Structures are given as structure tokens and as C-alpha cells.
C-alpha positions as CSV (number, residue, x, y, z in Angstrom):
1,X,24.1,-10.8,12.3
2,X,20.5,-10.3,10.8
3,X,17.9,-12.4,12.9
4,X,14.8,-13.5,11.3
5,X,11.3,-12.0,12.4
6,X,9.2,-14.2,14.4
7,X,6.4,-15.9,12.9
8,X,4.0,-14.2,15.3
9,X,5.5,-10.8,15.3
10,X,3.3,-7.9,14.1
11,X,3.8,-7.0,10.5
12,X,3.5,-3.5,11.4
13,X,3.9,-1.8,14.7
14,X,3.6,2.0,15.2
15,X,4.3,3.5,18.5
16,X,3.8,6.9,20.0
17,X,4.3,8.6,16.2
18,X,4.0,12.3,15.8
19,X,4.6,14.6,12.9
20,X,4.9,18.4,13.1
21,X,5.4,21.1,10.1
22,X,7.3,23.8,12.0
23,X,5.2,24.9,14.8
24,X,2.0,23.0,13.8
25,X,1.4,19.4,14.8
26,X,-0.1,17.2,12.3
27,X,-1.0,14.2,14.8
28,X,0.8,12.8,17.7
29,X,0.6,9.6,19.7
30,X,-0.7,7.4,16.9
31,X,-0.3,3.5,17.7
32,X,-1.3,0.9,15.4
33,X,-0.4,-2.8,15.3
34,X,-1.1,-5.0,12.0
35,X,-0.8,-8.5,11.3
36,X,-0.2,-10.4,8.0
37,X,-3.4,-10.9,5.9
38,X,-5.2,-8.2,8.0
39,X,-7.1,-5.3,6.1
40,X,-7.4,-2.0,7.9
41,X,-9.2,1.1,7.1
42,X,-8.0,4.3,8.1
43,X,-10.6,7.3,7.9
44,X,-10.2,10.8,9.0
45,X,-11.1,14.4,8.1
46,X,-9.1,16.1,5.3
47,X,-6.1,17.7,6.6
48,X,-5.9,15.4,9.6
49,X,-2.7,13.8,8.0
50,X,-3.6,10.3,6.8
51,X,-1.3,10.6,3.9
52,X,1.5,12.0,5.8
53,X,1.1,8.9,8.0
54,X,1.4,6.7,5.2
55,X,4.5,8.5,4.0
56,X,5.9,8.2,7.5
57,X,5.3,4.4,7.4
58,X,7.1,4.2,4.0
59,X,10.1,6.0,5.1
60,X,9.5,8.6,2.8
61,X,8.8,11.2,5.5
62,X,10.4,11.3,8.8
63,X,8.4,11.4,11.8
64,X,9.4,13.6,14.8
65,X,8.5,11.3,17.6
66,X,7.8,7.6,17.9
67,X,8.5,4.4,15.8
68,X,7.3,2.7,12.9
69,X,8.5,-1.1,12.6
70,X,7.7,-3.2,9.5
71,X,8.8,-7.0,9.7
72,X,10.6,-6.0,13.1
73,X,12.7,-3.2,11.5
74,X,12.7,0.3,12.8
75,X,12.0,2.5,9.6
76,X,13.1,5.6,11.4
77,X,16.5,4.0,12.0
78,X,17.2,3.3,8.1
79,X,19.5,5.1,5.9
80,X,17.8,6.3,2.6
81,X,19.3,3.5,0.8
82,X,18.0,0.8,3.2
83,X,14.4,2.5,3.3
84,X,14.4,2.5,-0.3
85,X,15.3,-1.2,-0.4
86,X,12.4,-2.0,2.2
87,X,10.1,-0.2,0.1
88,X,11.0,-2.4,-2.9
89,X,11.1,-5.5,-1.0
90,X,8.4,-5.2,1.6
91,X,5.7,-2.5,0.3
92,X,3.2,-1.9,-2.5
93,X,1.4,1.2,-3.3
94,X,-1.9,1.9,-4.6
95,X,-2.9,5.6,-5.4
96,X,-5.7,7.6,-6.3
97,X,-4.3,8.8,-9.3
98,X,-3.1,5.4,-10.5
99,X,0.3,6.6,-11.3
100,X,0.8,4.4,-14.4
101,X,3.4,5.3,-16.9
102,X,1.4,6.1,-20.3
103,X,4.3,5.0,-22.4
104,X,4.8,1.5,-21.0
105,X,2.3,-1.2,-21.9
106,X,0.1,-2.7,-18.7
107,X,2.6,-5.9,-18.5
108,X,5.5,-3.5,-18.5
109,X,3.8,-1.2,-15.9
110,X,3.1,-4.0,-13.6
111,X,6.4,-5.7,-14.0
112,X,8.2,-2.5,-12.8
113,X,8.7,-3.7,-9.2
114,X,10.2,-6.9,-10.3
115,X,12.9,-4.7,-12.6
116,X,13.5,-2.8,-9.7
117,X,14.4,-5.8,-7.6
118,X,17.0,-6.6,-10.1
119,X,14.9,-9.7,-11.9
120,X,16.6,-10.3,-15.2
121,X,15.2,-13.5,-16.3
122,X,12.3,-12.3,-18.8
123,X,10.5,-15.6,-18.8
124,X,10.2,-15.5,-15.1
125,X,8.9,-11.7,-15.0
126,X,6.4,-12.7,-17.7
127,X,5.2,-15.6,-15.9
128,X,4.7,-13.6,-12.7
129,X,3.3,-10.6,-14.3
130,X,0.9,-12.6,-16.4
131,X,-0.3,-14.6,-13.3
132,X,-1.3,-11.5,-11.4
133,X,-2.9,-9.8,-14.4
134,X,-5.0,-13.1,-14.4
135,X,-5.8,-12.8,-10.8
136,X,-7.0,-9.3,-11.3
137,X,-9.2,-10.0,-14.3
138,X,-6.8,-8.2,-16.9
139,X,-5.1,-11.3,-18.3
140,X,-5.9,-10.4,-21.8
141,X,-5.0,-6.7,-21.8
142,X,-1.2,-7.0,-21.0
143,X,-0.2,-5.6,-24.2
144,X,-2.4,-2.6,-24.1
145,X,-1.5,1.0,-23.2
146,X,-3.1,2.7,-20.4
147,X,-4.7,5.3,-22.6
148,X,-7.0,2.2,-23.8
149,X,-8.4,1.3,-20.4
150,X,-10.9,2.7,-18.4
151,X,-10.6,4.2,-15.0
152,X,-11.6,0.8,-13.0
153,X,-9.1,-1.0,-15.2
154,X,-6.2,1.3,-14.5
155,X,-6.7,0.9,-10.7
156,X,-6.7,-3.0,-11.6
157,X,-3.3,-2.5,-13.0
158,X,-2.3,-0.4,-10.0
159,X,-3.4,-3.4,-7.8
160,X,-1.5,-5.7,-9.8
161,X,1.6,-3.6,-9.7
162,X,1.4,-3.4,-6.0
163,X,1.2,-7.2,-5.6
164,X,3.5,-8.5,-8.3
165,X,6.5,-8.7,-5.9
166,X,4.4,-10.1,-3.3
167,X,4.9,-7.5,-0.4
168,X,4.4,-7.6,3.1
169,X,2.5,-4.8,3.4
170,X,0.2,-2.8,0.9
171,X,-0.4,0.9,1.4
172,X,-3.3,2.3,-0.6
173,X,-3.9,6.1,-0.3
174,X,-7.7,6.6,-1.4
175,X,-7.6,4.0,-4.0
176,X,-11.2,4.6,-5.2
177,X,-11.2,8.2,-5.1
178,X,-11.4,8.7,-9.0
179,X,-13.9,5.9,-9.4
180,X,-17.8,5.5,-9.8
181,X,-19.5,4.0,-6.9
182,X,-19.9,0.7,-8.7
183,X,-16.5,0.5,-10.0
184,X,-15.1,1.5,-6.8
185,X,-16.9,-1.4,-4.9
186,X,-15.4,-3.8,-7.2
187,X,-12.0,-2.4,-6.9
188,X,-12.5,-2.5,-3.2
189,X,-13.4,-6.2,-3.3
190,X,-10.8,-7.0,-5.5
191,X,-7.9,-5.1,-3.3
192,X,-9.1,-6.6,0.0
193,X,-9.5,-10.3,-1.8
194,X,-6.2,-10.0,-3.2
195,X,-4.3,-8.8,-0.1
196,X,-5.9,-11.6,2.1
197,X,-5.2,-14.3,-0.8
198,X,-1.5,-13.3,-0.6
199,X,-1.1,-12.9,3.0
200,X,-0.2,-9.3,2.8
201,X,-1.5,-6.7,5.2
202,X,-3.3,-3.6,3.8
203,X,-3.7,-0.4,5.1
204,X,-6.4,1.7,3.2
205,X,-6.7,5.5,3.7
206,X,-9.9,6.6,2.7
207,X,-12.8,8.8,3.3
208,X,-15.2,6.1,1.7
209,X,-17.6,4.2,4.2
210,X,-17.9,1.5,1.8
211,X,-13.9,1.2,2.3
212,X,-14.3,1.0,5.8
213,X,-17.0,-1.6,6.0
214,X,-14.9,-3.8,3.8
215,X,-12.1,-4.0,6.3
216,X,-11.2,-6.1,9.2
217,X,-11.0,-3.0,11.3
218,X,-11.7,0.4,10.6
219,X,-10.1,3.3,12.7
220,X,-10.3,7.1,12.8
221,X,-7.0,9.0,12.6
222,X,-7.4,12.0,14.9
223,X,-4.7,14.9,15.8
224,X,-4.1,13.1,19.3
225,X,-3.9,9.5,17.7
226,X,-6.1,6.7,16.3
227,X,-9.3,5.4,17.9
228,X,-11.6,2.6,16.8
229,X,-14.8,3.5,15.0
């Protein structure tokens, strides 16, 4: 029998997490707890394993030690299929390189998570997609192709796609790395505002001091764990 997650349980709990590649330790003893609606920035030097940590959280990579729990579920104990279903239902992703599909319209790109979840009602999909496009300021651009958009607009598409299925947790990997400072600030404002508005946790991996300043907490990832900045 599946028991519901207590409403006050942490959205994300990482305990004693460690990752190695062969004899090389990437990080160990990582501990982190996040609540719904909280924005956390994770900074660190290149090569310290920030993206690897995100992959372990999402179940795309297996940690060697420790546990990751999302809404009370131990990601490391899930089968590949169960982990994929968890990602579809509970996670949203925003990447530095946008990862939009060039042959699809903006609206179809944003609607992909709903299709993957098995939504078949076209009217319901259209309404949900249009609503989130309005939220990110792209309500009139749903039928455009990605090649017709600026970098800042493409990242807004990525944010809309990450939010459309109302995930519990958004994982953002250097979301402003390809943007000029002014556009980056606008995108950060939007990402943080939308995450809080939808009650989603948002973990931002970044080199950006501006991103760290936007977060509720800024942490530094080191080889031997996470510390407050």
C-alpha cells in the first residue's frame, strides 16, 4: 500500500551522498534538505560535480553512497521505469542549452511533458500550454518555431516546459549561462517567481552571483559536501 507523503515532509532530502568514477571521488557526504516553494542556488568550482549531483537527484546517474528522497521516495531504490515515471511526474528541467526541438512550434515544445504523461485531450493541453506561455510572457508566440526566437525567449520556452506539468521540483543547470547579463537577470527573476508561484522547489546549479543572490539560500558544493555561503 502506498502512503501519502506528510504535508510537512521535505520535498528533497539528500543524506550522505557520494559519487565516484573509478578511483576518483567527485564528491562525498553531500547533505541537503529543501521544502516546496524554496529556491536554492548551488555554486561551486568547475569540475566539483554540480551537474553530476543534479543527475543523481534525477535518477539519471546512480550515487555510490547515500540517499536521495523526492517527496518521500528513495530515488536509488527505484527501477529504471519507476525513475522515469518520477521524472515525468515530479521533476522539471531547465538547461543552459535550452534543448528545445527545432522542428516543433513553441506550443508543441512546451506541451511535450503533458504528452509524455499521457494527456490526450487536445483542448486541455492547449489550455494548459497557453496558460503557462502567458505566465512567462510568450502568450502570442506559441506558433513560432525556435529559430524565430532570441536566446532569452528560448529560455522562457524552457521554463514554461519545465512548469507546464506542475512539477514538485525544478532542476536548473546553469540556466543563464548562454545569456547576456540583462537577459539573464530577467530569466532568473522569471524562473524564481514562477517556481514560488507554483509552489515548486527550485534547485539552481550556477556560477552566477546574480543567481545566488536571487535564491532563498545559496550553498557551495565542495568535494567533501555542501556548506552555506
